[in-house]
N, C-alpha and C positions, 0 to 999 in steps of 0.2 A: 504244303507247302506253301498254299496261299494264305493260309491262316497266318502263317509265319510273316509274310511280307505285309498283312495287313496292320498285323503287330508291332512290326518296324515303322510301317508310316506314322500308325497312332502315337507311336514313341517319337518319332520325329516330330509331328506337329506338335506333341506338348510340349517339347522343347523349344520349339519355337515360339509358341506362346508364353513360355516362362522368361525365354528371353525379351519379349517386346514387353510384358509386364515391367522385367527389371528395369529395361530402358527406359518406360514412361515415369517410372519411379524415379530414376536419375534425373531425368530431365524435369521432375515436379519438385525433387528438391534443391535443382539449382536454379531455379525460377525462381522458389521462396527465399533460396539465400539472395539471390541478385534484389531484389524488391522486399527484404526482410524489412529496412526502413519504413515504407510505407505500410506494410503489416503492422507495425508496431503502432507509427502515428494513428492505425485505425484502431487499433485495440483500446489503446488511448484514449481517442474518441467516442469509442464506445460506453468504456466506464465513465466518461464524465458526463455522454448522453443519460446514461441509465440514474445516475445522481439527480439530475436535472428533471427528467422523466417523472421521477416520483411527485414534485411538486406541480410540472406544468400539468400533467393528467389532473391532478387536484381542482386548479384552477380551469382547465377544459369543462370538468363537470358543472362548474360555477357558469358556465355559458361566457366564459372568457376567452375570446379568438386565441386559438394555439400560436399563431404567430407574433400577436401581441406580448403574450403571457413570456414566449421563448425570448421574443428580443430583449425585455424588459428584464428577466432573470439573470440573462448571461452579462448583458453591458452592465448591470447593478453589482453581479460578483466581480468582474473586471476592473469597475471603477472602485468597489472596497478594497479589493485586493491592493491595486496601484495606492490607493490610499495607505492602507495600513504599511506596506513598507515604505513609502513616503515618510511617514512619521516614524517608523522604527527603527529604520537604517542607520540615521544618525548615531543613536541611543547604543545600537548593538556595535558599531564602529568605536565607540568611544569605549565600550568595556572590554571590547576585544584588543584593542592599542594600550588600555591600561593593563590588562592581565599580560599582555606580550612584553611591556616595559617591566614589569616586577618580576617576572617568572625567575628568573636567577635568583631573586631573592627570597622568591617559596621554595625554591629547590634549595638553598641554603640551609632553609629552616626544617626541613625535612630528613636532609641528609643524616643528621646523629639517628632520628627514628628508625631510617633505613638502615643504617649501620649495624644496628643491632641484631638486624633480622638477615645478616650479609650480605646486604646490597650495599655496594660502595660506589659512592657517586666521584667522578673526579670534578670537582668544582674549579678549577683551572680553565676546563674543556668550555663553560661557559663565559669566562671572560673575553675568549674569544668569537663569541656567539654573537655579539652584540650587531654584526654586520649582517646576519642570516636574519635576526629579529628585526632589524631596519627593513632588510627586504620585505619579511611579510608584512610591513606595517604599511609600506607602500603598496603592496598589493591589495592589503584588504581597502585602502583610501583611494585607489583604481577601482575597483571592484565595486564599491558604493556608489558610484559616480550615474550609473543608471538603476532605475527603479523597476525595471525588469530584467535585470539582470539573472537574479535568482530563478526565475519562472523558463528565462530562455534558458538557462543550464539544465533544467531537469527535462524538459522537451527536445535538447540539443541544437537549440539556436532560434534566432528571429523567426526565419521560414518555416519550421518544424513547429514551432509555437502557434502562427498565424495559422498554418494548415490544419492542426489538430483542433482549434476551437472552433474552424470554420466547419471540420467534418461533423465535429458534434453540435452544432447549431442547426445545420442542416438535419441530421438523424432527428434531434428533439424536435424539429417543426415537422419532419414528415410523420414520427410517431410510431409507424409500423415499420421500420425501415428492417430490422432484424426479421421481422413476420414474414415480409415479401420474400427476403433472400431463403427462408427457409421452403417456402412455398414453391418457389420459382427450381430449386434445386435438390428438392428431397421427392421422394415417388409418396404416390397418395398412400400407400400402406403405413409408412412411418411419418406421415407431416404433421397427424394430431400430436404422437406423442412428442416429435420434437418441439413442435409450439409449447405443450403443456411444460416440458422439461426448461424451455428458454424462461418461460413466466415466472417459473418457480425458483429458477436461479437469479433472474433478473430482481426479483424481491429478498431473498439473500443476500446479495452484492448491496443492496442499496440498504438494507438495514445493519449491515455490518459497517458500511461507511457512515451512516448515520450515528450509529451508537458510539460508536470509538471515536466518531469525529466531535459530538459534543463531550461526551468524557475527557478528551484530550485536551480542548477549550476549556473544560472545569477545571481539570489538573494546572493548566499553564497559569488560570488567572489566579487561583487559589494559591498557587506556589508564589507567584510575583506578588501577591497583597502581603503574605505572609513574611518574605524576605524584605520587602521594601518597608513594612511595618520595623523591623528590627533592624533595618540599615543595612542590610547586606552587601559587601559590595559584589557586582557582576549578576543582580539580582534578574534581568531580564535576560541575558543567557542562558541562565540556570532555568529559569521560568520557559524558556523558549525549548532549551533540552528537556525536560519534564514533558513538558504537552506532545512533541513529537515522538518521544520515547513510549509514551503510554498506548500510542497506537498498536503497540506490538504486546501480544497478550503475554501474561507471565513473565516473561523475561525482562522486558520493558522498564516496568516498574524497578525491578530490582536493580537493573545497571542505571539506571537515573538516579535513584537514591544514593547508591555508593558514590556515584560520580558527582553529586552534588555535595555529600557529605565531605567530601576529600577536598574539592574545590573550596567551601567555605572553611576547612579545617587549616588553610594554608595562609587563613588570615587570622582566623580565630577559632581554638578549639572547643570552647565554651559554646559560642555563637553555633558552631556546626551541630554541637547537641542538641541545643534547642531546635535549631532549623529540622535536624531530622526528624525530633518528636513530633512535631509539626507537621512535616509532610507524611509522616508514618498515619495520623489524624487525617489527612485529606486522601489518603490513598484508602482508608477504613468508610469514609464519606461515599465515595467514589464508589467502591464495591458492593457496599451494603444498604446504601440509600438507591444513589444514581443510575447505576446500572439493573438493579433488580426493575426498576421503575421503566427504562427505556427497553428492557426484554419484553417486559409485559406488552408493550405498545408494538416492539418490534421483533420478530423472530430471527435471529442472527444465524450465522455459520457456527459451526463449532470450532470453538478456540485453540484446539489441537491442529485441525484441519488449516486454519488461518495462518498459525505457528509453521506447521511446514511448508505451506506454499510463500509464504514469507521469506522463509528461510532459503529456499530453492529458488525464486523468481531473485532474491537479492546476491544469490552467489553466481547467479547467470549473467545479471543484466544490471545489479546494482540497485538503486533507489527505484529508478524506472522499472526492472522488474519486477520488484517488487509489489507494485501496484499495479503491474500487469498482470500478477499472478489471480489478483482475487476474483477476477470474472471465472477464470479457470476452477479456482478454488469453489466457485459457488456450482459450476455444471456438475465437479467431480462429485459435490456433496449430493446432490439431487439423483445422479446416476447411482449411486451407494446405496441411498435411503430407496429407490425404486428396486436396487438389487433386492438389498433384504427383504423387501413387502414381498415381493415373490416368492423366495425362499419361503418367507412364513405361510403365505397363502398355499403353496405345494405342501408345505407339512402338515398344515391343517386340514387340506383334501386328502391327505395318507393315513392320516390319523381317522378322520369321518368313515373312510372306506374302510379300514382297519374293523372298527367299532360295529359296522353295518355286517362285516363279513362273521365277526363273533356272535352277533346277534340271531 
C-alpha cells in the first residue's frame, strides 16, 4: 500500500514537472515570437559582422587599431554602396521605363510563337493595360527618389537598417562578441566544443559569401560588358539579374541564362543567340577558372546545403530569409561533419578491436 502511494506521488510529481516544462516552452516560444524582429536584426548584424571581421582581423594582425579599421571599413562600405546606387539608379530606371513602355509590342511579337504551342494571348487586354503600365512607371519614378530605398526595403525600414548596421559595427569592434556569449551561457563541459564549432562555421560562412560575391561581381560585370559591346537593350538590368542570380548555386545561372535569352529575343532573335553564346562562355570561365582558384583560397560550404538553406529561408522570409539561412547552414554543416567524423572514429575503433580479438 505504501509502495503504491509512493508510485502515485512520483507520477504526480512527474506530471507537474512535464506541465512546467511545457509551460516554459510555450512562454519561450511566445517571447521569441514577440521579439522576432529584434532576433532577425541580430542575425543580420551577425552575418555582416562575420564578413567584415575577416578583413578586420587581418588588419588587427598588422597592428592597425580595431576601432580604426572597423570604422573605416563600415563607413567606406556604406559610402561605396550609396555611390553605386546613386550612379546606377537613373540607368536602371530608364531601362525599366523603356521596357514597360514597349512591353505590349514585345507581347505582340511573341504571341504568334506562343500560339503554336497552344498558348493564346488576348492582345486586346494590353490595349487597356496602359493605365497599369503608367502606374508602375510612376511607382518606379517615386521609388528611385531615395538612394537608400533598396537597402531600407531589405532590412525593413530606416530604423531597422540603422539598428542592423549599428549592431554589426559594435560586434565587429568588440571582436569576440559571440565567444563571450557562448562562455557565459554554456557549461564548462561544452564550451570548448561550441567555440570550435562557431569558429569553423564562421570560416565557412565567410568563405561562401566571399567566393559567391566575387563570382557574382565577375558575372555581372562581364555580362554588362558583352551586352554593351553588342549594344543590347536593357544591358544593365540583364547584367544585374545575372550577378544576383549567380549567388544561387546550380539553379541561378540556368534561370538567368533563360531569362536573359527571352528578354533579348523580344528585341532581336539573332542578338539573343549571340548573347547566349557569350553568357555560356562567361559561365565556363567562372566555373573552371575563377571558382576553382577561389576555393583553393577559401574552403566554402557544400553547394547542395547552400541551395537547400536558400530555398527554405527564401520560402519562409523571402530575400531576408535566404540571407539569414546562411549562418544556420554553416553551423549545420559543421555539426554534420563532426557527427560523421565521430561515426568514422567509432567504426575504426570497432575494426581495431575485432582485429585484436582475431589475432
